[in-house]
N, C-alpha and C positions, 0 to 999 in steps of 0.2 A: 503494499500499500505505500509506504513511505517512497518508493522509487517510483511510482506512478504518478505522485506529486511534484516529484521533482522534473519528471520528464514533462509533464503537463501545463504544470504551473510554472516554477522556478525557470525555466529555460527561456520561454517566450519574455517573461517579466524582465529577464536581465538584457535580453536583445531589444525590447522596448524602450527601457530605461535608458539602455547606453546612445541609443536613436535621438530620444527627447534631451538627453544630456547634450548630445552634438549638436542639435537643433539650436538649442539654448545658446551654447559657447558660439555660436557664427550668427546668430542675431544679436547677442550682445556686442559682439565686433571682439572677442577674445582671441580667437580661432579663424584662419581661413579654411575654405574646403579640405584641401590637402590634410591640415593638420588633425581637422574632426576626422576624417576617415580614417587616419589612424589610431586617434582616440579610440573611436568607436569600434573598430577591428578589433583593437587590442583588449577591449574589457570585454567584447562579444568572446574573443577566443579566452580570454582568463577564465570567463563563467564557466565556458564549456569544459575548460579543464577541470575546474572547482567542483562542478556539478559530477562529472565521470567519477573522479576521486570520492565524491560523497557517495553516489550509488554504489561504489566498489564497496566501501565500509558498510553501507547498510545491507548489503548481499551477505558480505562473510562474517 
């Protein structure tokens, strides 16, 4: 059940949260498009790795 919550809820929340953060950074003029893409990509990748690790811990 916990892995289902991780895969169906936490993953999309991380992706959408990173996208919202990137949009805010661009709107405020803090980051340009290339920097925003790098930040969002990095957060999404780190979130995926973190969720994968948590899922393995739950299954063990």
